C-alpha positions as CSV (number, residue, x, y, z in Angstrom):
1,M,131.1,77.7,81.9
2,L,129.1,79.4,84.0
3,G,130.9,83.2,84.9
4,A,131.7,83.5,80.8
5,G,129.4,86.2,80.0
6,D,130.1,88.4,83.3
7,A,133.4,87.7,82.8
8,F,133.6,88.5,79.1
9,S,131.2,91.9,80.1
10,A,134.0,92.6,82.8
11,G,136.9,92.5,80.1
12,F,135.1,95.0,78.1
13,L,134.0,97.7,80.9
14,S,137.5,97.6,81.9
15,G,139.4,98.4,79.4
16,W,136.2,101.1,78.0
17,L,136.0,102.4,81.3
18,R,140.1,103.4,81.0
19,G,139.1,104.7,77.9
20,E,141.0,102.6,75.7
21,D,139.5,102.0,71.9
22,Y,136.6,99.5,70.4
23,D,139.0,96.5,69.6
24,A,141.0,97.0,73.1
25,C,137.9,96.3,74.6
26,C,137.1,93.4,72.9
27,R,140.4,91.9,73.5
28,Y,140.0,92.1,77.2
29,A,136.0,90.5,77.0
30,N,137.7,87.8,74.8
31,A,140.2,87.0,77.1
32,C,138.8,87.2,80.3
33,G,135.9,85.2,78.8
34,A,138.6,82.5,77.6
35,L,140.1,82.5,80.8
36,V,137.6,81.8,82.9
37,V,135.9,79.3,81.2
38,S,139.1,77.4,81.5
39,R,139.0,77.7,84.9
40,H,136.7,75.8,87.4
41,G,134.1,77.8,89.1
42,C,132.6,81.3,88.1
43,A,134.1,84.3,90.4
44,P,137.6,82.6,91.4
45,A,138.0,81.9,88.0
46,M,137.9,85.7,87.4
47,P,141.2,86.9,86.4
48,T,143.6,89.6,87.2
49,K,145.4,92.5,85.5
50,V,148.6,90.3,85.8
51,E,146.8,87.3,84.2
52,L,145.3,88.9,81.7
53,D,148.1,91.2,80.5
54,H,150.4,88.0,80.7
55,Y,147.7,86.2,78.4
56,L,147.4,89.3,76.3
57,A,151.1,89.4,75.7
58,H,151.2,85.2,75.1
59,V,148.4,84.5,73.6
60,D,149.6,82.7,70.0
61,A,151.8,80.4,72.4
62,I,148.9,79.1,74.8
63,P,146.2,77.3,72.9
64,R,144.9,75.8,76.4
65,P,145.2,78.1,79.2
66,D,144.2,75.4,81.7
67,R,147.3,74.2,81.0
68,D,149.6,76.8,81.0
69,E,152.0,76.9,84.0
70,T,152.6,80.5,84.3
71,L,149.2,81.3,84.3
72,T,148.2,78.3,86.9
73,R,151.1,80.0,88.9
74,L,149.6,83.9,88.6
75,H,146.2,82.8,89.5
76,A,147.0,80.6,92.2
77,G,149.2,83.0,93.6
78,V,146.8,86.2,93.7
79,R,145.7,87.2,97.1
80,R,142.2,88.6,96.3
81,A,142.0,91.1,99.4
82,R,138.7,91.9,100.2
83,R,138.5,95.3,99.0
84,D,135.9,97.9,101.1
85,R,136.4,101.2,98.4
86,A,133.9,100.7,96.2
87,L,130.6,98.9,95.8
88,H,129.0,97.2,92.6
89,L,125.5,95.9,92.8
90,R,123.9,93.8,90.1
91,V,119.8,93.5,89.4
92,R,118.3,91.5,87.0
93,P,114.6,91.8,88.8
94,S,113.3,90.9,85.0
95,Q,114.9,88.2,84.3
96,P,113.3,86.0,87.7
97,A,110.0,88.2,87.6
98,L,109.6,86.1,83.8
99,R,110.1,82.5,85.4
100,S,107.4,83.6,88.0
101,R,105.4,85.5,85.5
102,A,105.1,82.6,83.4
103,L,104.0,80.2,86.5
104,G,101.4,83.3,87.8
105,R,103.1,84.4,90.7
106,T,103.9,88.2,89.6
107,D,102.4,91.0,89.1
108,E,104.5,93.3,87.2
109,S,103.2,96.6,88.1
110,R,105.6,96.3,92.1
111,L,108.8,95.9,89.6
112,P,109.1,100.0,89.1
113,A,108.9,99.4,92.9
114,L,111.4,97.1,93.3
115,K,114.0,98.8,91.4
116,R,113.2,102.2,92.9
117,L,113.6,100.1,96.0
118,F,117.3,99.3,95.0
119,V,118.7,103.0,93.9
120,R,117.8,103.8,97.5
121,A,119.6,101.2,99.0
122,V,122.5,102.2,97.2
123,E,122.8,105.6,97.4
124,E,122.0,104.6,101.6
125,T,124.6,102.5,101.1
126,E,127.0,105.1,99.9
127,A,126.6,107.9,101.8
128,A,127.0,105.4,105.1
129,R,130.3,104.0,103.9
130,N,131.6,106.5,102.3
131,L,131.5,105.5,99.0
132,H,131.1,108.8,97.4
133,G,131.3,108.3,93.8
134,R,132.7,104.6,93.7
135,V,129.2,102.8,94.1
136,G,127.7,101.4,90.7
137,L,124.7,99.8,90.1
138,L,123.5,97.9,86.9
139,C,119.7,97.0,86.1
140,D,118.3,97.1,82.9
141,D,115.6,99.8,81.5
142,R,112.9,97.3,82.0
143,Y,110.2,98.1,84.0
144,G,110.5,101.7,85.9
145,R,112.1,103.7,83.5
146,T,110.5,106.7,84.1
147,R,112.4,108.9,80.5
């Protein structure tokens, strides 16, 4: 079930960013998670808006998304074009750090500098690729929070 958590988060955030209420955000989140766990893979299993809308409109009639012909056709027919319109970076330095710390190889005092480096890299990439206002960095507030 790789990717279900990411799909859930993506579904919720897609509704939230459009100003939807929490009920709608949760419907998107659950539907995205359900579709991803019914497919093979992680990123390739993520539904498009068309797939998600179809699934939500017919959810009661689709007990097995993996066997639904329309969803299969919609997913197979998707041309996932490479888009340079935006850049999204997800950073989880605390999780590998916790594993490494258990093995005695991480100096936690270095993590705030690492996170500042991620922020600087995103800022420089945004400027270099002319992506102003279209770049996101999702990073936890552990290690390096200054406010």
